C-alpha positions, 0 to 999 in steps of 0.5 A: 635253361632249355632242355630239348627232349628230342635229343638222345645224347646224354639224357636228362640224368646227365644234367646236374639238376636231375642227378640227385632227383631219385635221392631227393624223392626218397627223402621226400617219401621218407619225410611224408611217411614219418609225418603220417606216422607222427600224425597217427600217433598224435591222433591216438594220443588225443583219443586216449586223453579224451577217453580217460579225461574227467568230464 
């Protein structure tokens, strides 16, 4: 697929591959935030398991 960026008619938003870009970006951001939260919870759990485990 060839995209000519100099042409003003339609814009990139009219092409099918760019129509859902904003929705996919928000899904990716939500997934990244969820994984970051999950890693923080796992780190905290590992910290407290190590803190209260018998040596």
